[in-house]
Every structure is written in structure tokens, then in C-alpha cells.
NUTI-705790 format. One record per residue (C-alpha): x, y, z negated; residue in three letters; residue number from 1. Coordinates in nm, 3 decimals, m for minus. Last residue first. Example, Ala and Ser with C-alpha at 12.3 -4.5 7.8 and 13.67 -1.06 7.14 Angstrom:
2
u	v	w	rest	nr
1.367	m0.106	m0.714	SER	2
1.230	m0.450	m0.780	ALA	1
This chain:
125
u	v	w	rest	nr
4.896	29.820	m1.858	LEU	125
4.764	29.971	m1.477	GLU	124
5.012	30.204	m1.270	GLY	123
5.158	30.548	m1.304	THR	122
4.898	30.760	m1.389	LYS	121
4.991	31.142	m1.374	PHE	120
4.875	31.379	m1.609	LEU	119
4.916	31.721	m1.504	LYS	118
4.928	31.980	m1.816	VAL	117
4.799	32.359	m1.829	LYS	116
4.937	32.578	m2.062	ASP	115
4.934	32.868	m1.841	ASN	114
5.253	32.721	m1.580	GLU	113
5.297	32.319	m1.584	LEU	112
5.359	32.034	m1.844	PRO	111
5.406	31.692	m1.684	ILE	110
5.237	31.436	m1.892	ILE	109
5.329	31.098	m1.747	ILE	108
5.057	30.824	m1.839	TYR	107
5.127	30.430	m1.836	ASN	106
5.212	30.448	m2.209	PHE	105
5.204	30.798	m2.323	CYS	104
5.469	30.932	m2.079	ALA	103
5.721	31.274	m2.128	THR	102
5.927	31.383	m1.848	ARG	101
6.249	31.340	m1.794	ASN	100
6.314	31.461	m1.408	LYS	99
6.325	31.269	m1.118	GLY	98
6.002	31.395	m1.026	ASP	97
5.716	31.091	m1.092	TYR	96
5.939	30.833	m1.159	SER	95
6.124	31.007	m1.428	ASP	94
5.995	30.879	m1.752	ASP	93
6.070	30.937	m2.096	PHE	92
5.912	30.685	m2.375	HIS	91
5.626	30.579	m2.623	THR	90
5.492	30.981	m2.669	HIS	89
5.347	31.138	m3.015	LYS	88
5.419	31.484	m3.060	THR	87
5.159	31.593	m2.805	PHE	86
4.880	31.440	m3.003	ASP	85
4.553	31.453	m2.837	TYR	84
4.284	31.549	m3.088	ASN	83
4.050	31.571	m2.783	ARG	82
4.030	31.946	m2.848	GLY	81
4.406	31.947	m2.792	LEU	80
4.345	31.768	m2.467	LEU	79
4.163	32.085	m2.340	PHE	78
4.363	32.284	m2.516	GLU	77
4.642	32.185	m2.278	LYS	76
4.489	32.280	m1.989	HIS	75
4.384	32.029	m1.729	CYS	74
4.560	31.874	m1.409	THR	73
4.456	31.533	m1.352	ILE	72
4.651	31.285	m1.131	SER	71
4.621	30.892	m0.957	ASN	70
4.326	31.012	m0.745	ASP	69
4.097	30.697	m0.687	ASN	68
3.821	30.960	m0.638	SER	67
3.428	30.973	m0.734	LYS	66
3.487	30.786	m1.112	LYS	65
3.790	30.951	m1.114	ASN	64
3.679	31.212	m1.391	ARG	63
3.540	31.007	m1.666	SER	62
3.750	30.694	m1.557	LEU	61
4.047	30.963	m1.615	PHE	60
3.951	31.148	m1.905	LEU	59
3.855	30.812	m2.092	ALA	58
4.194	30.653	m2.004	ASP	57
4.352	30.963	m2.137	LEU	56
4.159	30.952	m2.440	ILE	55
4.228	30.602	m2.538	LYS	54
4.594	30.615	m2.450	LEU	53
4.640	30.938	m2.723	ASN	52
4.440	30.711	m3.001	LYS	51
4.662	30.415	m2.937	VAL	50
4.937	30.636	m2.989	LEU	49
4.851	30.798	m3.290	PRO	48
4.732	30.447	m3.444	LYS	47
5.091	30.313	m3.309	ASN	46
5.290	30.492	m3.547	ILE	45
5.154	30.555	m3.882	VAL	44
4.990	30.148	m3.768	ASP	43
5.355	30.021	m3.743	MET	42
5.424	30.045	m4.151	LYS	41
5.052	29.858	m4.192	ARG	40
5.151	29.623	m3.953	ARG	39
5.453	29.506	m4.132	PHE	38
5.290	29.478	m4.491	GLU	37
5.005	29.303	m4.292	ASN	36
5.234	29.047	m4.164	ASN	35
5.463	28.973	m4.459	ILE	34
5.138	28.920	m4.660	LEU	33
4.964	28.711	m4.368	ASN	32
5.314	28.499	m4.418	HIS	31
5.245	28.442	m4.753	PHE	30
4.877	28.342	m4.777	ALA	29
4.925	28.082	m4.430	THR	28
5.209	27.915	m4.651	ARG	27
5.011	27.929	m4.962	ASN	26
4.669	27.764	m4.773	LYS	25
4.943	27.525	m4.643	SER	24
4.998	27.374	m4.996	ARG	23
5.306	27.359	m5.216	ALA	22
5.538	27.579	m4.992	PHE	21
5.887	27.553	m4.853	ARG	20
5.876	27.174	m4.681	GLN	19
6.178	27.141	m4.497	ASN	18
6.287	26.787	m4.637	CYS	17
5.936	26.668	m4.658	ARG	16
5.680	26.518	m4.897	LEU	15
5.826	26.830	m5.141	PRO	14
5.789	26.786	m5.490	ILE	13
5.642	27.091	m5.663	PHE	12
5.713	27.402	m5.865	GLU	11
5.496	27.728	m5.880	GLU	10
5.601	28.044	m5.753	SER	9
5.260	28.151	m5.594	SER	8
5.436	28.246	m5.220	TYR	7
5.792	28.119	m5.287	PRO	6
5.679	27.772	m5.389	ASP	5
5.964	27.647	m5.584	ILE	4
6.118	27.306	m5.526	LYS	3
6.161	27.008	m5.729	LEU	2
6.375	26.729	m5.652	MET	1
């Protein structure tokens, strides 16, 4: 019984009853193609989120070398100057003060008056 390889469309005689691909190279290429397509779709969301996380990590690392404080207050323009994207966040979190606040991974963003924001680190990833 001949089968058709889904990657190369070639006909082959399977050595096993559950064999779908003519060669293991075709199987690898087929799944890489599918996974790369999926990664490209996810990059639209993941790249800005990872960029935001790197900005917040660097900010906490540079500001908290002297102290172990888990919150930082800064101006919104300071974060915008580092290309932080306030429209991208991972979830809402109410662990800081019981109110739903936007969060980017393990950082809660709390808006204050005069365009300032308080960044609260909830824990390690």
C-alpha cells in the first residue's frame, strides 16, 4: 500500500503502519515549517511583551542594586523614552491593593497622579 508524504507529496511504501513521512528529514522539515509559522504569528504579541519585560528588569536591576525594595516610582515619560509600550500587558493583577491593575509578567503597573507610575515587582519568574 502506497502512502503520500505530506511534506514532499512523494509516494512511498511505509515500513511501519503509522509512518506518515518518507524520510525523517521530511518529518523534521514539515514540523519546523508548522512551528515557524506559529512562532511568526506569536511574535506580533510576544516581541513587545518581551521588550517591556527587559525594560522593567533593567530598571529594577539598576535602581535596586543598593536596596531590596520591590517598588519603583518614575515618570511615565521615562518609560516611554525607553520605548515601553503601555498598550501591551500580560494580565490584570489585584495582589497589590485589591484593585485590578495592569501587569507585565511579574510587574504590576500602578498609575499615579502627575503622569507618574509605580512599578511593583511581585516575585521572580
